[in-house]
BALOBA-1460 file (C-alpha; in Angstrom, 3 decimals):
// residues 204
<rec num="1" residu="x" x="28.550" y="12.563" z="6.357"/>
<rec num="2" residu="x" x="31.067" y="10.721" z="3.981"/>
<rec num="3" residu="x" x="34.734" y="10.342" z="3.692"/>
<rec num="4" residu="x" x="36.224" y="13.108" z="1.645"/>
<rec num="5" residu="x" x="39.866" y="13.744" z="0.275"/>
<rec num="6" residu="x" x="41.087" y="16.691" z="-1.943"/>
<rec num="7" residu="x" x="37.275" y="17.464" z="-2.796"/>
<rec num="8" residu="x" x="36.701" y="13.744" z="-4.072"/>
<rec num="9" residu="x" x="34.177" y="11.648" z="-2.252"/>
<rec num="10" residu="x" x="35.817" y="8.405" z="-1.321"/>
<rec num="11" residu="x" x="32.858" y="6.712" z="0.412"/>
<rec num="12" residu="x" x="29.515" y="8.245" z="0.940"/>
<rec num="13" residu="x" x="27.302" y="8.010" z="4.082"/>
<rec num="14" residu="x" x="24.829" y="5.818" z="2.473"/>
<rec num="15" residu="x" x="27.375" y="3.407" z="1.649"/>
<rec num="16" residu="x" x="28.772" y="3.152" z="5.270"/>
<rec num="17" residu="x" x="25.074" y="2.835" z="6.615"/>
<rec num="18" residu="x" x="24.202" y="0.022" z="4.130"/>
<rec num="19" residu="x" x="27.594" y="-1.987" z="4.169"/>
<rec num="20" residu="x" x="29.173" y="-1.431" z="7.615"/>
<rec num="21" residu="x" x="28.179" y="-3.330" z="10.757"/>
<rec num="22" residu="x" x="26.909" y="-0.760" z="13.380"/>
<rec num="23" residu="x" x="25.888" y="-2.897" z="16.219"/>
<rec num="24" residu="x" x="22.471" y="-0.977" z="16.311"/>
<rec num="25" residu="x" x="19.320" y="-2.899" z="17.341"/>
<rec num="26" residu="x" x="16.317" y="-2.358" z="15.467"/>
<rec num="27" residu="x" x="12.933" y="-3.485" z="16.936"/>
<rec num="28" residu="x" x="11.355" y="-5.788" z="14.251"/>
<rec num="29" residu="x" x="8.239" y="-7.329" z="15.893"/>
<rec num="30" residu="x" x="6.731" y="-7.376" z="19.507"/>
<rec num="31" residu="x" x="4.223" y="-10.532" z="20.501"/>
<rec num="32" residu="x" x="2.287" y="-10.413" z="23.696"/>
<rec num="33" residu="x" x="1.066" y="-13.682" z="25.064"/>
<rec num="34" residu="x" x="-2.339" y="-14.167" z="26.434"/>
<rec num="35" residu="x" x="-2.958" y="-17.896" z="27.129"/>
<rec num="36" residu="x" x="-0.974" y="-18.682" z="23.946"/>
<rec num="37" residu="x" x="-0.037" y="-22.149" z="22.995"/>
<rec num="38" residu="x" x="3.097" y="-20.512" z="21.603"/>
<rec num="39" residu="x" x="4.531" y="-17.379" z="20.187"/>
<rec num="40" residu="x" x="6.007" y="-17.782" z="16.693"/>
<rec num="41" residu="x" x="8.085" y="-15.334" z="14.576"/>
<rec num="42" residu="x" x="7.843" y="-16.475" z="10.936"/>
<rec num="43" residu="x" x="9.636" y="-14.809" z="7.943"/>
<rec num="44" residu="x" x="7.185" y="-12.744" z="5.821"/>
<rec num="45" residu="x" x="4.277" y="-13.300" z="8.147"/>
<rec num="46" residu="x" x="2.934" y="-10.239" z="10.317"/>
<rec num="47" residu="x" x="5.763" y="-8.030" z="9.244"/>
<rec num="48" residu="x" x="8.487" y="-10.284" z="10.587"/>
<rec num="49" residu="x" x="11.875" y="-10.116" z="8.857"/>
<rec num="50" residu="x" x="14.003" y="-13.078" z="9.260"/>
<rec num="51" residu="x" x="16.370" y="-13.055" z="6.184"/>
<rec num="52" residu="x" x="19.719" y="-11.738" z="5.348"/>
<rec num="53" residu="x" x="18.554" y="-8.035" z="6.111"/>
<rec num="54" residu="x" x="20.386" y="-8.773" z="9.510"/>
<rec num="55" residu="x" x="23.486" y="-11.064" z="10.252"/>
<rec num="56" residu="x" x="21.963" y="-11.261" z="13.981"/>
<rec num="57" residu="x" x="18.630" y="-11.482" z="15.479"/>
<rec num="58" residu="x" x="17.863" y="-10.975" z="19.115"/>
<rec num="59" residu="x" x="14.676" y="-12.154" z="20.856"/>
<rec num="60" residu="x" x="14.059" y="-10.739" z="24.244"/>
<rec num="61" residu="x" x="11.493" y="-12.361" z="26.290"/>
<rec num="62" residu="x" x="10.131" y="-10.501" z="29.349"/>
<rec num="63" residu="x" x="8.108" y="-11.654" z="32.246"/>
<rec num="64" residu="x" x="7.030" y="-14.957" z="30.548"/>
<rec num="65" residu="x" x="4.585" y="-16.485" z="32.744"/>
<rec num="66" residu="x" x="3.318" y="-20.208" z="32.333"/>
<rec num="67" residu="x" x="-0.230" y="-21.363" z="32.946"/>
<rec num="68" residu="x" x="1.053" y="-24.796" z="34.487"/>
<rec num="69" residu="x" x="3.460" y="-24.931" z="37.414"/>
<rec num="70" residu="x" x="7.020" y="-26.519" z="36.886"/>
<rec num="71" residu="x" x="7.176" y="-26.431" z="33.195"/>
<rec num="72" residu="x" x="10.114" y="-25.894" z="30.882"/>
<rec num="73" residu="x" x="10.309" y="-22.829" z="28.629"/>
<rec num="74" residu="x" x="11.777" y="-23.532" z="25.228"/>
<rec num="75" residu="x" x="12.548" y="-22.716" z="21.672"/>
<rec num="76" residu="x" x="12.628" y="-24.176" z="18.226"/>
<rec num="77" residu="x" x="13.642" y="-23.366" z="14.685"/>
<rec num="78" residu="x" x="12.052" y="-24.052" z="11.381"/>
<rec num="79" residu="x" x="14.309" y="-24.824" z="8.349"/>
<rec num="80" residu="x" x="11.473" y="-24.615" z="5.671"/>
<rec num="81" residu="x" x="8.367" y="-26.404" z="5.431"/>
<rec num="82" residu="x" x="6.063" y="-25.811" z="8.241"/>
<rec num="83" residu="x" x="7.483" y="-27.915" z="11.252"/>
<rec num="84" residu="x" x="9.732" y="-26.616" z="13.675"/>
<rec num="85" residu="x" x="12.282" y="-29.350" z="13.740"/>
<rec num="86" residu="x" x="15.629" y="-28.212" z="12.719"/>
<rec num="87" residu="x" x="18.129" y="-30.711" z="13.936"/>
<rec num="88" residu="x" x="20.283" y="-29.113" z="17.122"/>
<rec num="89" residu="x" x="23.455" y="-29.837" z="19.083"/>
<rec num="90" residu="x" x="23.982" y="-27.727" z="22.296"/>
<rec num="91" residu="x" x="25.173" y="-27.334" z="25.862"/>
<rec num="92" residu="x" x="23.068" y="-26.322" z="28.975"/>
<rec num="93" residu="x" x="24.396" y="-25.199" z="32.436"/>
<rec num="94" residu="x" x="22.992" y="-23.035" z="35.312"/>
<rec num="95" residu="x" x="23.526" y="-21.525" z="38.571"/>
<rec num="96" residu="x" x="20.851" y="-21.076" z="41.334"/>
<rec num="97" residu="x" x="20.135" y="-19.727" z="44.765"/>
<rec num="98" residu="x" x="17.273" y="-20.663" z="47.046"/>
<rec num="99" residu="x" x="15.050" y="-17.891" z="48.277"/>
<rec num="100" residu="x" x="15.553" y="-19.170" z="51.731"/>
<rec num="101" residu="x" x="19.371" y="-18.973" z="51.359"/>
<rec num="102" residu="x" x="19.592" y="-22.936" z="52.043"/>
<rec num="103" residu="x" x="21.389" y="-23.788" z="49.048"/>
<rec num="104" residu="x" x="23.232" y="-22.682" z="45.932"/>
<rec num="105" residu="x" x="24.822" y="-24.354" z="42.979"/>
<rec num="106" residu="x" x="26.654" y="-24.240" z="39.630"/>
<rec num="107" residu="x" x="26.400" y="-27.228" z="37.339"/>
<rec num="108" residu="x" x="26.200" y="-28.602" z="33.904"/>
<rec num="109" residu="x" x="22.920" y="-30.186" z="33.099"/>
<rec num="110" residu="x" x="23.647" y="-33.100" z="30.510"/>
<rec num="111" residu="x" x="19.800" y="-34.059" z="30.510"/>
<rec num="112" residu="x" x="18.951" y="-30.800" z="29.022"/>
<rec num="113" residu="x" x="21.619" y="-30.412" z="26.490"/>
<rec num="114" residu="x" x="20.916" y="-31.717" z="22.756"/>
<rec num="115" residu="x" x="22.923" y="-34.054" z="20.432"/>
<rec num="116" residu="x" x="21.382" y="-34.054" z="17.026"/>
<rec num="117" residu="x" x="17.861" y="-33.555" z="18.241"/>
<rec num="118" residu="x" x="14.864" y="-32.176" z="16.247"/>
<rec num="119" residu="x" x="12.916" y="-31.540" z="19.336"/>
<rec num="120" residu="x" x="12.669" y="-28.177" z="21.258"/>
<rec num="121" residu="x" x="15.828" y="-26.478" z="23.007"/>
<rec num="122" residu="x" x="15.107" y="-25.998" z="26.629"/>
<rec num="123" residu="x" x="15.773" y="-22.527" z="27.938"/>
<rec num="124" residu="x" x="14.788" y="-23.060" z="31.417"/>
<rec num="125" residu="x" x="13.462" y="-25.887" z="33.612"/>
<rec num="126" residu="x" x="10.632" y="-26.143" z="36.153"/>
<rec num="127" residu="x" x="9.448" y="-22.490" z="35.733"/>
<rec num="128" residu="x" x="6.833" y="-21.575" z="38.453"/>
<rec num="129" residu="x" x="3.519" y="-20.132" z="37.935"/>
<rec num="130" residu="x" x="2.920" y="-18.372" z="41.168"/>
<rec num="131" residu="x" x="1.549" y="-14.820" z="40.773"/>
<rec num="132" residu="x" x="5.122" y="-13.444" z="41.328"/>
<rec num="133" residu="x" x="7.066" y="-15.922" z="39.145"/>
<rec num="134" residu="x" x="8.105" y="-15.556" z="35.518"/>
<rec num="135" residu="x" x="11.209" y="-15.978" z="33.197"/>
<rec num="136" residu="x" x="13.084" y="-13.059" z="31.520"/>
<rec num="137" residu="x" x="15.952" y="-13.312" z="29.194"/>
<rec num="138" residu="x" x="17.241" y="-13.407" z="25.501"/>
<rec num="139" residu="x" x="18.449" y="-15.522" z="22.721"/>
<rec num="140" residu="x" x="20.610" y="-14.594" z="19.936"/>
<rec num="141" residu="x" x="20.490" y="-16.283" z="16.495"/>
<rec num="142" residu="x" x="23.242" y="-15.602" z="14.034"/>
<rec num="143" residu="x" x="22.993" y="-15.314" z="10.167"/>
<rec num="144" residu="x" x="19.902" y="-17.676" z="9.757"/>
<rec num="145" residu="x" x="19.702" y="-17.078" z="6.132"/>
<rec num="146" residu="x" x="23.231" y="-18.385" z="5.388"/>
<rec num="147" residu="x" x="22.882" y="-21.520" z="3.396"/>
<rec num="148" residu="x" x="26.632" y="-22.647" z="3.692"/>
<rec num="149" residu="x" x="27.204" y="-22.873" z="7.426"/>
<rec num="150" residu="x" x="25.335" y="-24.197" z="10.459"/>
<rec num="151" residu="x" x="23.298" y="-21.529" z="12.546"/>
<rec num="152" residu="x" x="24.551" y="-20.654" z="16.022"/>
<rec num="153" residu="x" x="22.668" y="-19.522" z="18.808"/>
<rec num="154" residu="x" x="22.970" y="-18.686" z="22.355"/>
<rec num="155" residu="x" x="20.757" y="-17.779" z="25.292"/>
<rec num="156" residu="x" x="20.981" y="-16.622" z="28.863"/>
<rec num="157" residu="x" x="17.886" y="-15.931" z="31.256"/>
<rec num="158" residu="x" x="16.756" y="-15.938" z="34.719"/>
<rec num="159" residu="x" x="13.724" y="-17.792" z="36.051"/>
<rec num="160" residu="x" x="11.799" y="-18.499" z="39.227"/>
<rec num="161" residu="x" x="11.271" y="-22.110" z="39.838"/>
<rec num="162" residu="x" x="8.197" y="-23.487" z="41.462"/>
<rec num="163" residu="x" x="10.181" y="-24.141" z="44.614"/>
<rec num="164" residu="x" x="11.002" y="-20.536" z="44.871"/>
<rec num="165" residu="x" x="14.526" y="-20.673" z="43.529"/>
<rec num="166" residu="x" x="16.183" y="-18.176" z="41.302"/>
<rec num="167" residu="x" x="17.914" y="-19.926" z="38.506"/>
<rec num="168" residu="x" x="20.407" y="-18.239" z="35.775"/>
<rec num="169" residu="x" x="20.359" y="-20.685" z="32.771"/>
<rec num="170" residu="x" x="22.830" y="-20.517" z="29.970"/>
<rec num="171" residu="x" x="22.334" y="-22.397" z="26.596"/>
<rec num="172" residu="x" x="24.448" y="-22.337" z="23.608"/>
<rec num="173" residu="x" x="24.461" y="-24.589" z="20.321"/>
<rec num="174" residu="x" x="23.629" y="-24.582" z="16.668"/>
<rec num="175" residu="x" x="21.122" y="-25.961" z="14.127"/>
<rec num="176" residu="x" x="22.924" y="-28.355" z="12.137"/>
<rec num="177" residu="x" x="21.412" y="-27.550" z="8.871"/>
<rec num="178" residu="x" x="22.746" y="-25.701" z="5.855"/>
<rec num="179" residu="x" x="18.961" y="-24.525" z="4.985"/>
<rec num="180" residu="x" x="18.029" y="-21.269" z="5.980"/>
<rec num="181" residu="x" x="16.218" y="-20.811" z="9.415"/>
<rec num="182" residu="x" x="12.990" y="-18.912" z="8.692"/>
<rec num="183" residu="x" x="11.020" y="-19.362" z="11.761"/>
<rec num="184" residu="x" x="11.395" y="-19.172" z="15.523"/>
<rec num="185" residu="x" x="8.808" y="-20.589" z="18.129"/>
<rec num="186" residu="x" x="8.639" y="-20.356" z="21.846"/>
<rec num="187" residu="x" x="6.469" y="-22.552" z="24.063"/>
<rec num="188" residu="x" x="6.220" y="-24.224" z="27.498"/>
<rec num="189" residu="x" x="6.511" y="-28.119" z="27.726"/>
<rec num="190" residu="x" x="2.857" y="-28.134" z="28.900"/>
<rec num="191" residu="x" x="0.162" y="-25.637" z="29.036"/>
<rec num="192" residu="x" x="0.057" y="-22.232" z="27.515"/>
<rec num="193" residu="x" x="1.898" y="-18.972" z="27.896"/>
<rec num="194" residu="x" x="-0.393" y="-17.217" z="30.276"/>
<rec num="195" residu="x" x="1.174" y="-13.839" z="29.749"/>
<rec num="196" residu="x" x="4.542" y="-11.983" z="28.645"/>
<rec num="197" residu="x" x="6.038" y="-10.226" z="25.845"/>
<rec num="198" residu="x" x="8.876" y="-11.525" z="23.208"/>
<rec num="199" residu="x" x="10.440" y="-8.681" z="21.133"/>
<rec num="200" residu="x" x="12.385" y="-9.469" z="18.076"/>
<rec num="201" residu="x" x="15.362" y="-7.253" z="16.949"/>
<rec num="202" residu="x" x="17.771" y="-7.323" z="14.153"/>
<rec num="203" residu="x" x="21.397" y="-6.324" z="14.538"/>
<rec num="204" residu="x" x="23.578" y="-4.986" z="11.933"/>
């Protein structure tokens, strides 16, 4: 329904839908791992939309299970070409709690932040591959098609370490490029993604 005053349409419903941020999440693509080297979302490939259709994209990873034990789950971004090597600067901190209640901690981890690095952005560390261990969380990517500003991202997840420790990881940073980000790729530091699902959403 539009906005009408004295019988004159001031703003129609279509204009509202197309021009005003609503916060609604639209599912764009779901990828399911099965001993996969990586899971990649590339603009224009396999019905993936990663352009100015949305100002914010969210990737939810659900029960990501590694083939190898004690490996890091990570993400990287493509800024044109074929390589996932966008330059990144970021922060990384975490809280943890041991399953046997023997220890807890909250700490910044300078070994997992990035300073103008083209390699992967770690989202977890030492993820376990026991039958009951996995990683779940999300990462937000803001305005990836913008060619004026850097591309910000932030992530939160929970993972079970190989040593039976619950770890809540927080990552935030930016791709220090003005080129559009047109691809997002998830992988482990070693071995395959044995199973799990990643869902890509657009937010208006």
